[in-house]
N, C-alpha and C positions, 0 to 999 in steps of 0.2 A: 504493500500500500504506500502511496506517496505521502509525504509529510505536508504537502501544499495543495490548496484548492482555491480556485478562482470563482467567485460569485459574479454572475452576469445577469442582472434583471433584464427582461425583454418584454417589449410590446410592439408588435409589428416590425420585426427585424428580419423578415424572410430574405431580404436582399443582401444581408451581411452575415447571417449566422453560419452558413456552411464555410465561408472563407475564414471566419474567425476560428471556428473549431479546428479546421485543418492547419491553420497557422500555429495555434497553441500546441496541437498534437505534434507538430514538427520541431518544436524547440528541443534543445539538448537536455533540459531538465524534464523530469516526469511530473507534469502538472495534471491535476484533475480539474474538471469543470463542473460547476453547478449552475444550471439555468433556472431562474425563478421567473416563470412566464405568466403574465396576467391574462390568460385565455386570448391570446392574439388571434384576431379573426383572419389574419393572412396566412395561417398555417405554420407559423414559426415553430411551435412545439412538435408538429409532425416531422419537420426537417430534422430536429434534434433526435427524435425517436428513430428515424431511419439511420442516421449516422452512428448512433449508440452501438449498433450491431458491429460496426467496424472496430470499435475501441472498447471492448468489454471491461466494465469496472472503472473506466476513467471519466465517463460523461454521465452526469446525473441531471434529472429534470424534476422540478416541482411546479405543478400547474395550479394556479389559484383562480378563483371564480371572480372575474371582473378586474377592471383597472383600479388597483388599490394604492398605487404610488410607489416611488423609488425607495423611500425610507422604510416602509413596511416590508418591501421585498428583501432588502438587505437584513433587516431584523430577523425575518423568517429564515434567510440563508445562514446568518450567524448561528442561530440556535441549532439548525440542522448540522452545521459543520462542527460545532462544539460536541454535539452528541456522537458524532462519528469519529472524534478524536484527532482531527487534523491539527497540526502544530502551527501552521502558517495559513492565514485566511486572507485572500486578496479581494479587492473591489476593482472592477474594470467595466468600461462601457463596451457595447457590442458594435459600435459604429466606426471603429478604428481611429477615433480621436486619440485613443491611447494605443501606443505601439506595443503589441504583445512581446516584442523582443526585450522591452524594458522590464518585463516581469522578473527576469533573472537579476537585474541590478537592484530592484526593490527587495528581492529575496536576500541577496548578498548583504544589503544594508542591515537587515535584521540578524543575519548570521554574525555580522561584525559587531553587534551590540545594541541595535535599535529595538525598541519594543513595537514601534509603529514607524514605518517608512512611507513617505508621501512622494508621489511623482509630481514635482513642482515646476510650474511655469515661471515662477518669479524669483527663484534663486539664481545665482550666477551660473550661466550655462543653459538655463531653461529658456524656452521661447514659445511663441504661438505662431502657427502657420495658417494662412487662409482666412483669418478673421479680419473684418474691417477695423480700422483704428478706433472707431467709436466703441465697439464691443470690447476691444482689448482694454481701453481706458476704464470702461464701466466695471469690468471684472477686476482690474488691478485696484481701483479705488474702493471697490466693495471689500476687498481683503484688508485694505488700510482701515476702513470703517470698523470692521470686525476686530482688528487688533487693538484699536483705540478703546473699544468698549470692553472686550474680554481680557485684554492683556495676555494673550497666549503665545506671542512671539513666533508665530508661524507665518511665513510669507504668503503661501497659497492656501488660504483658509477654506476655500470652496472646492478644492481639488477632490476628484472622485476616483483617483488611481492610487491605491494604497495596499500595504501589506501589514497585517496585524499578527503579532504573536497571540496564540490562543488565550494566554492568561490575561491579556488586555480586555478581550471580549468577555471573559468570565468575570472580571472585576466590575465592568461597567453595568449599570442598571439598564439593561436593554429595553425593558418595558417602559422605562421612564423617558425614552427618546421617541417622541411622538411626531416629529417633523417628517415631511415627505420629500422635499427637494433639496436645494442648496443648504437650507437651514439644518437638514439632517447631517450633511457632511461637516458643517461647522461644529455642530453639537458633539459629534463623535470625537473630533479632535480636542475640543474643549474638555470633554469628560476624561480622555486619556491624559491630558495635561494636569487636570485637577487631581488625578490619582497618582501623579508623580512619575509616570512612565516616560522613558526616553524616546523622543521623537526626532527623526532625521528626515530632511528634505533632499530628495534626489532629483537633479535637473533632468527634465524631459522636454521634448518638443510636442506640444499639443496641436493636433490637426483637426480642423472642423470636418464634420461628417460629409461624405460625398454622396452616399446612398441612404434612402430612407428619410423620414421626417423628424425634425427636432421635437423633443418633448417639452421645450421651454415654454413658459407662460408668464403673464403678469402676476398671477397668483403666487408662483414660485418665488419671484423676486420679492413680493410683499411679505411672504412668510419669512424669508431670510432677514429682511430689513427690520421687522418687528421682533422676530424670534430671538435675536441675539440678546435683547434686553430680558427676555423670559429666562434664558439659559442660566443667568447668574443666580437665580433662586431655585433652580431645579435640583432634585436629588438624583445625581448621576453616578 
């Protein structure tokens, strides 16, 4: 059994999912995959089921009833991975905005002593590709805003490309993390920091999706903007 598993929440990712699976399966390290699919009407889960037969024991699928949100998908996945005994649990998007080849660098950062490693756009060596300047500035200053309120000292506070040691997830009150979008990503980092875990940011190049539709919405931005104030009083 592998010591590492990657959680990928999906909703209508039929254009990307087979390419993603085959890329991860081709890496030199033996990673497992867990897809948490919110009953995608485009047949995303069916594609996973078909390819599972080629890689027995390495690809797992949990299908939920309805579109329940990114945050709840990860919480579902975290609990599943903890129960299965994986030592390193990753978060990654399915749209190739995160380069699967960087998984090994995130893993190595944890092997070298980090409890949580973050694929970061905003540390030295990190960058963003294919985004308009307006969106880059919005994302960057959102992280500045979060740092000013929570004092967590993390450059890329909304990053969703991460590797956790299992004990981090076991320590955090996962049921207390109720956010769904960017606020979820911020809250998990804040919780890890509050518990005293060592966090390392690894520079990556973030690329905007080419295929499929973005799940971004005004509601997600609003949740994050207001949510950081709520986090300071939460039991995490």
